[in-house]
Z-matrix of the N, CA and C atoms (Angstrom, degrees):
N
C 1 1.467
C 2 1.493 1 111.01
N 3 1.293 2 112.47 1 -51.39
C 4 1.491 3 118.29 2 -179.07
C 5 1.497 4 109.75 3 -57.20
N 6 1.297 5 115.17 4 -40.37
C 7 1.481 6 116.83 5 -177.28
C 8 1.490 7 112.11 6 -62.68
N 9 1.358 8 116.90 7 -41.17
C 10 1.492 9 118.09 8 -178.54
C 11 1.493 10 110.88 9 -65.52
N 12 1.415 11 113.62 10 -46.00
C 13 1.493 12 115.56 11 -178.15
C 14 1.514 13 111.72 12 -67.79
N 15 1.327 14 113.04 13 -32.72
C 16 1.501 15 117.08 14 179.21
C 17 1.522 16 110.05 15 -62.84
N 18 1.285 17 118.17 16 -40.56
C 19 1.466 18 119.70 17 -178.52
C 20 1.528 19 110.06 18 -69.31
N 21 1.341 20 115.92 19 -37.39
C 22 1.459 21 118.46 20 179.87
C 23 1.526 22 109.33 21 -64.57
N 24 1.309 23 115.21 22 -43.25
C 25 1.467 24 119.15 23 -177.41
C 26 1.522 25 110.17 24 -62.03
N 27 1.327 26 116.23 25 -44.85
C 28 1.495 27 120.24 26 -178.71
C 29 1.498 28 109.84 27 -62.29
N 30 1.347 29 116.22 28 -40.66
C 31 1.478 30 117.77 29 179.65
C 32 1.479 31 111.52 30 -66.28
N 33 1.344 32 116.86 31 -37.69
C 34 1.495 33 118.70 32 179.55
C 35 1.506 34 110.79 33 -65.16
N 36 1.337 35 116.00 34 -38.79
C 37 1.481 36 118.79 35 179.55
C 38 1.522 37 109.95 36 -63.11
N 39 1.346 38 116.09 37 -43.88
C 40 1.465 39 118.75 38 -177.33
C 41 1.502 40 110.54 39 -63.80
N 42 1.353 41 117.11 40 -41.78
C 43 1.476 42 121.19 41 -179.64
C 44 1.525 43 108.96 42 -65.46
N 45 1.318 44 116.69 43 -40.99
C 46 1.481 45 118.63 44 -179.76
C 47 1.497 46 112.38 45 -64.04
N 48 1.305 47 115.97 46 -39.93
C 49 1.477 48 120.09 47 178.78
C 50 1.518 49 111.15 48 -64.11
N 51 1.321 50 114.81 49 -41.76
C 52 1.464 51 119.37 50 -178.36
C 53 1.505 52 109.37 51 -64.92
N 54 1.374 53 115.50 52 -42.60
C 55 1.468 54 118.01 53 -179.84
C 56 1.514 55 111.23 54 -64.15
N 57 1.312 56 116.79 55 -40.82
C 58 1.468 57 120.69 56 -179.43
C 59 1.514 58 110.82 57 -62.85
N 60 1.342 59 115.72 58 -40.66
C 61 1.474 60 120.07 59 179.64
C 62 1.517 61 110.14 60 -63.52
N 63 1.365 62 116.01 61 -41.28
C 64 1.452 63 120.33 62 -178.42
C 65 1.509 64 109.78 63 -66.18
N 66 1.333 65 117.09 64 -42.58
C 67 1.467 66 120.12 65 179.33
C 68 1.505 67 111.96 66 -63.57
N 69 1.338 68 114.09 67 -41.43
C 70 1.474 69 116.57 68 179.35
C 71 1.520 70 112.01 69 -63.74
N 72 1.344 71 115.52 70 -37.18
C 73 1.493 72 117.04 71 179.28
C 74 1.515 73 110.99 72 -66.59
N 75 1.321 74 116.51 73 -38.00
C 76 1.476 75 120.03 74 179.80
C 77 1.500 76 110.31 75 -65.30
N 78 1.354 77 113.21 76 -45.48
C 79 1.489 78 117.52 77 -179.31
C 80 1.514 79 112.70 78 -60.16
N 81 1.358 80 113.67 79 -41.71
C 82 1.471 81 117.16 80 179.37
C 83 1.496 82 112.65 81 -66.42
N 84 1.357 83 116.20 82 -36.10
C 85 1.445 84 120.55 83 178.49
C 86 1.515 85 111.74 84 -68.99
N 87 1.334 86 116.85 85 -38.82
C 88 1.430 87 120.18 86 -177.28
C 89 1.534 88 112.39 87 -74.99
N 90 1.332 89 116.47 88 -27.82
C 91 1.464 90 119.22 89 -175.78
C 92 1.492 91 113.84 90 -86.83
N 93 1.309 92 120.87 91 -1.67
C 94 1.493 93 123.90 92 178.04
C 95 1.528 94 109.00 93 -66.17
N 96 1.299 95 116.72 94 127.67
C 97 1.492 96 119.04 95 -178.26
C 98 1.531 97 111.64 96 -64.60
N 99 1.338 98 112.82 97 139.12
C 100 1.470 99 118.41 98 178.95
C 101 1.518 100 109.35 99 -75.02
N 102 1.320 101 116.15 100 134.19
C 103 1.484 102 120.44 101 177.02
C 104 1.516 103 108.55 102 -118.92
N 105 1.293 104 115.18 103 134.65
C 106 1.466 105 119.77 104 177.46
C 107 1.520 106 110.02 105 -89.82
N 108 1.330 107 116.15 106 147.49
C 109 1.467 108 121.71 107 -179.04
C 110 1.522 109 107.90 108 -69.52
N 111 1.339 110 116.24 109 134.01
C 112 1.471 111 121.40 110 178.22
C 113 1.514 112 109.94 111 -92.85
N 114 1.299 113 116.41 112 140.80
C 115 1.478 114 117.39 113 177.19
C 116 1.490 115 112.02 114 -59.27
N 117 1.314 116 114.62 115 152.27
C 118 1.483 117 118.57 116 -176.82
C 119 1.520 118 111.00 117 -62.42
N 120 1.301 119 116.89 118 -35.92
C 121 1.465 120 120.01 119 -178.94
C 122 1.496 121 109.43 120 -117.53
N 123 1.275 122 118.58 121 122.40
C 124 1.447 123 122.27 122 178.04
C 125 1.525 124 109.05 123 -93.54
N 126 1.349 125 116.02 124 134.68
C 127 1.455 126 119.10 125 178.70
C 128 1.531 127 107.70 126 -98.52
N 129 1.297 128 114.69 127 123.37
C 130 1.459 129 119.54 128 178.84
C 131 1.516 130 109.94 129 -73.51
N 132 1.285 131 115.58 130 166.47
C 133 1.480 132 120.87 131 178.23
C 134 1.534 133 108.95 132 -57.73
N 135 1.336 134 115.79 133 142.55
C 136 1.482 135 120.79 134 -177.35
C 137 1.503 136 109.29 135 -56.65
N 138 1.346 137 115.71 136 129.86
C 139 1.444 138 121.16 137 178.85
C 140 1.518 139 108.63 138 -100.28
N 141 1.303 140 117.94 139 145.15
C 142 1.471 141 119.03 140 176.65
C 143 1.509 142 110.13 141 -64.16
N 144 1.388 143 117.80 142 141.35
C 145 1.451 144 119.38 143 179.64
C 146 1.511 145 112.44 144 -59.34
N 147 1.331 146 113.78 145 142.31
C 148 1.469 147 118.07 146 179.85
C 149 1.528 148 109.16 147 -66.52
N 150 1.293 149 117.46 148 140.64
C 151 1.461 150 118.87 149 -178.91
C 152 1.479 151 112.21 150 -64.18
N 153 1.327 152 116.93 151 133.11
C 154 1.458 153 122.21 152 -178.64
C 155 1.545 154 107.54 153 -95.16
N 156 1.313 155 114.56 154 142.49
C 157 1.456 156 118.83 155 176.05
C 158 1.529 157 111.11 156 -66.28
N 159 1.301 158 117.16 157 121.01
C 160 1.466 159 119.93 158 -178.85
C 161 1.535 160 110.08 159 -69.28
N 162 1.342 161 117.53 160 139.06
C 163 1.477 162 118.63 161 -176.99
C 164 1.516 163 111.47 162 -62.91
N 165 1.314 164 114.86 163 141.24
C 166 1.466 165 120.84 164 -178.72
C 167 1.506 166 108.51 165 -75.57
N 168 1.294 167 117.06 166 125.71
C 169 1.471 168 120.37 167 178.56
C 170 1.484 169 110.41 168 -67.25
N 171 1.355 170 115.12 169 130.42
C 172 1.475 171 120.41 170 177.80
C 173 1.492 172 110.20 171 -81.44
N 174 1.331 173 119.59 172 120.82
C 175 1.482 174 118.09 173 -178.99
C 176 1.509 175 111.88 174 -65.09
N 177 1.284 176 115.95 175 138.56
C 178 1.449 177 120.19 176 177.93
C 179 1.524 178 110.11 177 -105.74
N 180 1.292 179 114.53 178 140.26
C 181 1.447 180 119.75 179 179.71
C 182 1.520 181 109.31 180 -115.45
N 183 1.290 182 116.10 181 138.27
C 184 1.446 183 122.01 182 179.82
C 185 1.531 184 107.96 183 -105.55
N 186 1.324 185 115.41 184 123.36
C 187 1.459 186 118.96 185 177.51
C 188 1.512 187 110.32 186 -64.72
N 189 1.335 188 115.09 187 137.73
C 190 1.472 189 117.04 188 179.47
C 191 1.534 190 110.61 189 -63.63
N 192 1.298 191 114.77 190 145.99
C 193 1.452 192 119.28 191 -179.74
C 194 1.544 193 110.03 192 -65.67
N 195 1.319 194 115.18 193 140.44
C 196 1.466 195 119.32 194 176.39
C 197 1.527 196 108.50 195 -85.69
N 198 1.287 197 116.49 196 125.18
C 199 1.472 198 121.10 197 -175.94
C 200 1.528 199 108.43 198 -111.30
N 201 1.332 200 113.33 199 172.37
C 202 1.475 201 118.95 200 -179.58
C 203 1.524 202 110.65 201 -64.99
N 204 1.307 203 114.66 202 146.09
C 205 1.490 204 120.52 203 -179.80
C 206 1.518 205 110.45 204 -63.19
N 207 1.304 206 115.81 205 139.41
C 208 1.450 207 122.59 206 -179.51
C 209 1.537 208 110.02 207 -106.39
N 210 1.327 209 116.78 208 166.52
C 211 1.466 210 120.09 209 177.82
C 212 1.526 211 111.17 210 -54.88
N 213 1.329 212 114.49 211 140.57
C 214 1.469 213 123.98 212 179.01
C 215 1.537 214 112.09 213 68.69
N 216 1.338 215 118.42 214 8.57
C 217 1.445 216 119.69 215 174.58
C 218 1.508 217 112.23 216 -89.44
N 219 1.341 218 117.47 217 -14.30
C 220 1.454 219 121.48 218 -178.97
C 221 1.513 220 110.86 219 -120.71
N 222 1.313 221 114.37 220 143.54
C 223 1.459 222 121.77 221 167.75
C 224 1.519 223 108.53 222 -101.02
N 225 1.303 224 117.28 223 139.69
C 226 1.479 225 121.02 224 -177.38
C 227 1.498 226 109.06 225 -119.50
N 228 1.304 227 115.61 226 132.51
C 229 1.471 228 122.09 227 177.67
C 230 1.522 229 107.78 228 -133.13
N 231 1.359 230 116.55 229 169.41
C 232 1.475 231 121.40 230 -179.16
C 233 1.508 232 108.64 231 -146.19
N 234 1.312 233 114.52 232 149.97
C 235 1.467 234 120.41 233 168.17
C 236 1.514 235 110.20 234 -143.41
N 237 1.315 236 114.11 235 149.62
C 238 1.473 237 119.83 236 -174.85
C 239 1.523 238 110.07 237 -78.07
N 240 1.337 239 115.43 238 134.65
C 241 1.464 240 121.48 239 176.61
C 242 1.540 241 109.62 240 -87.91
N 243 1.312 242 116.30 241 155.70
C 244 1.458 243 120.27 242 177.50
C 245 1.514 244 110.37 243 -60.30
N 246 1.309 245 118.89 244 132.29
C 247 1.474 246 120.24 245 -179.01
C 248 1.511 247 111.70 246 -73.50
N 249 1.326 248 115.45 247 161.20
C 250 1.477 249 121.22 248 177.46
C 251 1.479 250 111.52 249 -159.54
N 252 1.356 251 116.59 250 127.86
C 253 1.464 252 122.10 251 173.06
C 254 1.511 253 112.87 252 50.30
N 255 1.336 254 116.01 253 48.73
C 256 1.452 255 124.16 254 178.32
C 257 1.539 256 112.37 255 67.31
N 258 1.312 257 117.77 256 11.65
C 259 1.462 258 121.37 257 173.64
C 260 1.533 259 109.71 258 -98.06
N 261 1.304 260 114.43 259 141.64
C 262 1.460 261 120.75 260 177.62
C 263 1.515 262 108.88 261 -122.18
N 264 1.322 263 115.13 262 146.59
C 265 1.486 264 116.53 263 -177.33
C 266 1.498 265 112.18 264 -146.15
N 267 1.327 266 114.43 265 155.82
C 268 1.466 267 122.94 266 176.37
C 269 1.519 268 107.03 267 -137.42
N 270 1.322 269 116.84 268 133.76
C 271 1.445 270 121.60 269 174.85
C 272 1.505 271 110.66 270 -98.87
N 273 1.329 272 116.60 271 124.68
C 274 1.481 273 121.67 272 175.82
C 275 1.512 274 108.29 273 -95.19
N 276 1.321 275 116.76 274 140.78
C 277 1.453 276 121.90 275 175.85
C 278 1.548 277 108.68 276 -122.36
N 279 1.323 278 113.11 277 136.96
C 280 1.495 279 119.85 278 -179.69
C 281 1.536 280 106.05 279 -116.64
N 282 1.315 281 116.40 280 108.50
C 283 1.456 282 121.41 281 -179.53
C 284 1.507 283 111.19 282 -114.19
N 285 1.330 284 116.30 283 158.33
C 286 1.452 285 120.00 284 178.84
C 287 1.516 286 110.62 285 -68.65
N 288 1.334 287 116.41 286 134.98
C 289 1.463 288 120.67 287 171.92
C 290 1.523 289 108.73 288 -67.92
N 291 1.324 290 115.95 289 165.07
C 292 1.476 291 120.41 290 -179.66
C 293 1.503 292 110.60 291 -61.18
N 294 1.354 293 113.75 292 139.93
C 295 1.475 294 122.58 293 173.89
C 296 1.566 295 111.94 294 59.32
N 297 1.310 296 115.05 295 36.84
C 298 1.478 297 118.13 296 173.91
C 299 1.543 298 109.98 297 -120.94
N 300 1.319 299 117.46 298 148.26
C 301 1.474 300 119.51 299 -177.95
C 302 1.537 301 109.98 300 -79.84
N 303 1.327 302 117.39 301 165.37
C 304 1.444 303 121.64 302 174.80
C 305 1.566 304 110.62 303 -55.69
N 306 1.305 305 116.11 304 150.95
C 307 1.450 306 121.36 305 178.42
C 308 1.529 307 108.43 306 -150.88
N 309 1.320 308 115.51 307 171.29
C 310 1.466 309 121.11 308 -177.52
C 311 1.507 310 110.31 309 -110.91
N 312 1.330 311 114.88 310 150.13
C 313 1.435 312 122.36 311 178.60
C 314 1.540 313 108.53 312 -143.28
N 315 1.303 314 116.64 313 144.50
C 316 1.433 315 120.11 314 179.33
C 317 1.515 316 112.57 315 -164.58
N 318 1.316 317 114.70 316 150.06
C 319 1.449 318 119.02 317 179.86
C 320 1.534 319 112.77 318 106.28
N 321 1.309 320 115.50 319 -156.51
C 322 1.487 321 121.24 320 -175.18
C 323 1.537 322 109.86 321 -103.79
N 324 1.313 323 116.89 322 132.74
C 325 1.476 324 117.96 323 169.28
C 326 1.513 325 110.31 324 -72.79
N 327 1.308 326 116.48 325 158.46
C 328 1.446 327 121.33 326 169.54
C 329 1.517 328 109.66 327 -91.38
N 330 1.305 329 116.83 328 130.75
C 331 1.498 330 120.85 329 -178.47
C 332 1.493 331 110.54 330 -136.69
N 333 1.343 332 114.57 331 129.96
C 334 1.471 333 122.39 332 172.24
C 335 1.520 334 108.50 333 -127.16
N 336 1.312 335 116.60 334 151.54
C 337 1.463 336 119.52 335 174.08
C 338 1.527 337 110.14 336 -73.23
N 339 1.340 338 114.39 337 153.07
C 340 1.454 339 119.54 338 179.13
C 341 1.535 340 110.01 339 -109.87
N 342 1.303 341 115.35 340 -123.69
C 343 1.448 342 121.46 341 -176.18
C 344 1.546 343 111.28 342 -69.16
N 345 1.331 344 114.64 343 142.65
C 346 1.447 345 119.88 344 173.47
C 347 1.527 346 115.84 345 125.58
N 348 1.312 347 116.51 346 -13.27
C 349 1.481 348 119.99 347 -178.10
C 350 1.471 349 113.23 348 176.72
N 351 1.308 350 118.50 349 -170.04
C 352 1.458 351 121.69 350 176.37
C 353 1.515 352 111.03 351 -63.59
N 354 1.349 353 115.16 352 150.05
C 355 1.451 354 118.00 353 -175.54
C 356 1.559 355 109.73 354 -72.14
N 357 1.311 356 113.58 355 130.91
C 358 1.470 357 121.33 356 175.83
C 359 1.525 358 107.78 357 -114.67
N 360 1.331 359 117.07 358 134.43
C 361 1.460 360 121.47 359 174.86
C 362 1.548 361 108.50 360 -100.59
N 363 1.276 362 114.54 361 126.49
C 364 1.463 363 118.89 362 -176.74
C 365 1.509 364 111.80 363 -66.31
N 366 1.298 365 117.35 364 133.09
C 367 1.470 366 123.33 365 176.49
C 368 1.536 367 108.85 366 -86.34
N 369 1.298 368 117.11 367 136.97
C 370 1.439 369 121.36 368 -177.38
C 371 1.527 370 112.71 369 -84.46
N 372 1.299 371 116.82 370 118.64
C 373 1.470 372 121.75 371 -179.83
C 374 1.531 373 107.24 372 -136.23
N 375 1.346 374 117.21 373 145.28
C 376 1.493 375 118.11 374 -176.17
C 377 1.536 376 114.25 375 -68.21
N 378 1.336 377 116.99 376 -24.74
C 379 1.468 378 119.20 377 -178.04
C 380 1.520 379 108.97 378 -160.90
N 381 1.323 380 114.86 379 167.40
C 382 1.454 381 120.64 380 179.26
C 383 1.515 382 110.06 381 -159.41
N 384 1.306 383 116.61 382 -164.53
C 385 1.470 384 121.56 383 -177.17
C 386 1.534 385 110.43 384 -67.61
N 387 1.333 386 117.95 385 -34.33
C 388 1.459 387 122.84 386 -172.74
C 389 1.530 388 114.04 387 -93.83
N 390 1.308 389 117.39 388 -11.42
C 391 1.469 390 117.40 389 -178.24
C 392 1.506 391 111.64 390 162.34
N 393 1.365 392 115.54 391 -164.58
C 394 1.452 393 121.49 392 -179.24
C 395 1.487 394 112.93 393 117.64
N 396 1.310 395 116.72 394 -161.44
C 397 1.460 396 122.15 395 -178.40
C 398 1.531 397 112.52 396 -76.48
N 399 1.335 398 116.42 397 161.36
C 400 1.469 399 119.51 398 176.30
C 401 1.541 400 109.36 399 -60.65
N 402 1.322 401 115.11 400 158.40
C 403 1.486 402 119.94 401 -174.32
C 404 1.507 403 113.86 402 -65.00
N 405 1.343 404 117.15 403 -23.27
C 406 1.471 405 120.68 404 -176.17
C 407 1.547 406 112.85 405 -101.88
N 408 1.316 407 116.73 406 12.97
C 409 1.500 408 118.36 407 -176.36
C 410 1.526 409 107.65 408 -143.82
N 411 1.326 410 114.87 409 118.33
C 412 1.471 411 119.28 410 177.07
C 413 1.527 412 112.93 411 -105.77
N 414 1.343 413 117.89 412 5.71
C 415 1.442 414 120.68 413 -177.65
C 416 1.533 415 110.86 414 -91.28
N 417 1.332 416 118.70 415 119.37
C 418 1.453 417 119.86 416 179.63
C 419 1.530 418 110.29 417 -64.00
N 420 1.319 419 118.86 418 135.15
C 421 1.463 420 120.04 419 179.35
C 422 1.528 421 111.12 420 -81.76
N 423 1.319 422 114.66 421 165.01
C 424 1.440 423 121.30 422 169.69
C 425 1.509 424 107.58 423 -98.14
N 426 1.318 425 116.55 424 125.15
C 427 1.464 426 122.54 425 -173.50
C 428 1.523 427 109.48 426 -113.27
N 429 1.352 428 115.77 427 130.16
C 430 1.476 429 119.67 428 174.34
C 431 1.520 430 109.17 429 -87.89
N 432 1.313 431 116.24 430 120.75
C 433 1.466 432 120.51 431 179.99
C 434 1.513 433 107.39 432 -89.07
N 435 1.330 434 116.63 433 120.80
C 436 1.462 435 123.62 434 -176.70
C 437 1.524 436 108.69 435 -119.35
N 438 1.334 437 118.69 436 161.90
C 439 1.449 438 119.45 437 174.32
C 440 1.531 439 111.12 438 -57.09
N 441 1.298 440 116.99 439 124.99
C 442 1.468 441 121.54 440 -177.80
C 443 1.499 442 114.93 441 79.71
N 444 1.343 443 118.76 442 -0.04
C 445 1.481 444 121.29 443 -179.38
C 446 1.519 445 107.72 444 -131.59
N 447 1.332 446 116.90 445 84.53
C 448 1.458 447 119.27 446 -177.86
C 449 1.529 448 111.63 447 -78.33
N 450 1.324 449 115.72 448 167.99
C 451 1.438 450 122.76 449 168.87
C 452 1.533 451 107.51 450 -93.57
N 453 1.331 452 117.97 451 158.17
C 454 1.450 453 121.22 452 -176.71
C 455 1.516 454 111.99 453 -137.14
N 456 1.310 455 116.04 454 153.85
C 457 1.469 456 120.94 455 174.42
C 458 1.513 457 108.01 456 -148.68
N 459 1.317 458 116.76 457 148.36
C 460 1.458 459 122.50 458 -178.76
C 461 1.499 460 110.36 459 -108.72
N 462 1.332 461 113.22 460 133.55
C 463 1.484 462 122.76 461 172.97
C 464 1.518 463 105.31 462 -112.44
N 465 1.340 464 116.73 463 136.80
C 466 1.465 465 118.29 464 -179.25
C 467 1.530 466 109.35 465 -148.30
N 468 1.329 467 113.84 466 162.73
C 469 1.439 468 120.01 467 178.35
C 470 1.539 469 110.19 468 -162.01
N 471 1.315 470 114.96 469 176.91
C 472 1.457 471 122.34 470 -178.29
C 473 1.531 472 109.60 471 -97.80
N 474 1.291 473 117.09 472 138.41
C 475 1.456 474 120.88 473 179.98
C 476 1.519 475 113.19 474 -87.79
N 477 1.325 476 118.27 475 4.53
C 478 1.430 477 122.74 476 179.25
C 479 1.512 478 110.03 477 -131.67
N 480 1.333 479 116.48 478 136.31
C 481 1.453 480 121.41 479 -179.11
C 482 1.531 481 111.89 480 -75.85
N 483 1.333 482 117.48 481 175.31
C 484 1.475 483 120.89 482 -177.67
C 485 1.513 484 113.58 483 -62.09
N 486 1.341 485 117.21 484 -28.51
C 487 1.464 486 120.96 485 179.98
C 488 1.513 487 112.10 486 -99.92
N 489 1.332 488 116.36 487 13.20
C 490 1.456 489 119.64 488 -179.98
C 491 1.527 490 114.22 489 86.40
N 492 1.300 491 116.82 490 8.30
C 493 1.461 492 120.26 491 -178.63
C 494 1.543 493 110.70 492 -79.13
N 495 1.330 494 114.10 493 157.67
C 496 1.473 495 118.95 494 175.44
C 497 1.555 496 108.43 495 -72.24
N 498 1.314 497 110.90 496 157.27
C 499 1.493 498 118.68 497 -176.57
C 500 1.530 499 110.40 498 -109.94
N 501 1.322 500 117.26 499 155.34
C 502 1.444 501 119.88 500 179.49
C 503 1.515 502 111.88 501 -64.04
N 504 1.328 503 115.82 502 152.41
C 505 1.462 504 121.69 503 176.51
C 506 1.553 505 107.00 504 -100.37
N 507 1.241 506 114.96 505 111.06
C 508 1.512 507 119.74 506 178.33
C 509 1.528 508 109.16 507 -91.16
N 510 1.339 509 113.40 508 146.18
C 511 1.490 510 118.70 509 -174.98
C 512 1.559 511 109.94 510 -116.99
N 513 1.312 512 116.95 511 2.27
C 514 1.445 513 118.50 512 175.20
C 515 1.523 514 110.81 513 -156.94
N 516 1.328 515 115.49 514 161.15
C 517 1.453 516 121.39 515 177.84
C 518 1.553 517 107.11 516 -133.87
N 519 1.330 518 115.72 517 145.50
C 520 1.449 519 120.52 518 172.68
C 521 1.518 520 107.02 519 -101.00
N 522 1.321 521 115.91 520 119.00
C 523 1.496 522 122.50 521 -171.62
C 524 1.523 523 110.50 522 -121.11
N 525 1.293 524 114.35 523 129.78
C 526 1.453 525 121.38 524 175.51
C 527 1.539 526 109.13 525 -118.82
N 528 1.330 527 116.37 526 125.62
C 529 1.470 528 119.48 527 179.60
C 530 1.524 529 111.08 528 -63.24
N 531 1.322 530 117.92 529 153.61
C 532 1.456 531 120.56 530 178.79
C 533 1.525 532 111.61 531 -55.05
N 534 1.336 533 115.97 532 142.35
C 535 1.476 534 123.36 533 177.84
C 536 1.521 535 111.27 534 55.03
N 537 1.299 536 116.41 535 38.27
C 538 1.451 537 120.85 536 179.97
C 539 1.519 538 109.45 537 -142.63
N 540 1.334 539 117.40 538 160.37
C 541 1.458 540 122.35 539 174.05
C 542 1.525 541 110.65 540 -114.61
N 543 1.334 542 115.07 541 7.98
C 544 1.484 543 120.49 542 -176.25
C 545 1.523 544 108.00 543 -88.33
N 546 1.338 545 115.42 544 104.47
C 547 1.479 546 119.93 545 -175.68
C 548 1.515 547 109.81 546 -98.24
N 549 1.371 548 113.40 547 135.37
C 550 1.465 549 121.51 548 178.47
C 551 1.511 550 109.77 549 -114.57
N 552 1.276 551 117.69 550 139.81
C 553 1.482 552 122.89 551 171.99
C 554 1.526 553 107.81 552 -92.45
N 555 1.287 554 117.57 553 118.70
C 556 1.463 555 121.86 554 176.75
C 557 1.523 556 109.73 555 -112.91
N 558 1.316 557 115.39 556 141.13
C 559 1.484 558 119.97 557 -177.15
C 560 1.507 559 108.93 558 -98.55
N 561 1.313 560 113.94 559 120.59
C 562 1.457 561 121.94 560 178.17
C 563 1.528 562 106.16 561 -158.31
N 564 1.298 563 118.17 562 175.70
C 565 1.465 564 121.17 563 176.53
C 566 1.495 565 111.86 564 -122.94
N 567 1.343 566 115.23 565 139.52
C 568 1.447 567 121.21 566 173.80
C 569 1.528 568 107.67 567 -156.44
N 570 1.317 569 117.33 568 126.17
C 571 1.430 570 122.67 569 177.23
C 572 1.533 571 108.19 570 -99.40
N 573 1.293 572 117.55 571 111.95
C 574 1.456 573 121.48 572 -173.32
C 575 1.513 574 111.01 573 -154.26
N 576 1.344 575 112.82 574 154.29
C 577 1.464 576 120.80 575 172.83
C 578 1.509 577 112.47 576 -105.08
N 579 1.330 578 117.22 577 -11.87
C 580 1.481 579 122.81 578 179.34
C 581 1.525 580 106.54 579 -150.04
N 582 1.316 581 113.83 580 154.21
C 583 1.498 582 116.78 581 -173.63
C 584 1.525 583 109.15 582 -134.44
N 585 1.340 584 114.94 583 141.49
C 586 1.454 585 123.71 584 174.25
C 587 1.515 586 109.49 585 -128.72
N 588 1.311 587 116.60 586 152.53
C 589 1.487 588 121.55 587 174.65
C 590 1.519 589 106.16 588 -132.07
N 591 1.334 590 115.26 589 141.81
C 592 1.443 591 122.74 590 -179.78
C 593 1.544 592 110.12 591 -110.55
N 594 1.334 593 117.82 592 162.91
C 595 1.480 594 118.75 593 -174.39
C 596 1.524 595 112.80 594 -63.83
N 597 1.307 596 112.94 595 162.12
C 598 1.469 597 120.64 596 174.55
C 599 1.511 598 108.77 597 -69.21
N 600 1.340 599 116.48 598 138.70
C 601 1.467 600 121.87 599 174.80
C 602 1.520 601 107.78 600 -132.80
N 603 1.355 602 114.22 601 170.70
C 604 1.470 603 118.57 602 -178.53
C 605 1.522 604 110.92 603 -82.28
């Protein structure tokens, strides 16, 4: 008897232990916390953009306005042009004096004869045999006088008088720049009985 009940008891113990183990495994499996899959790349909270260096403003410079030439701002010189067909000519040059800024000049210079004979006042004409404005333009230009770029004007006359007589040989001219009262004496030669002056050109 004891042997039969002993075997039954042992079998019951084994079955009970197996059942307990199975239940414990299920409970452990069911109680594991659920974890969600994390994305491969995590995005951190938005950061404020890093301050960019503001572009440095480039200073702008405005060139000073070029104004009309003033007294003593110009030096005046003259040289004799090659004669032709009883015409005589002198070219006047108006250059910037030392340490003076560029300036503008336009119109007719004033020209009178100097030493050598009676005073002649140059008549203003747009052009002549020796130079002057183009044939289709009678408007004197405004010329900007720059370092190394003078303005020019032509003075001319006839070497023969109205009755065919010879004309005096002048050795100087009194020249006044346009719109100025500053008169310069320039030394040059011109034999003429009448005098004309043409506008300043570049």
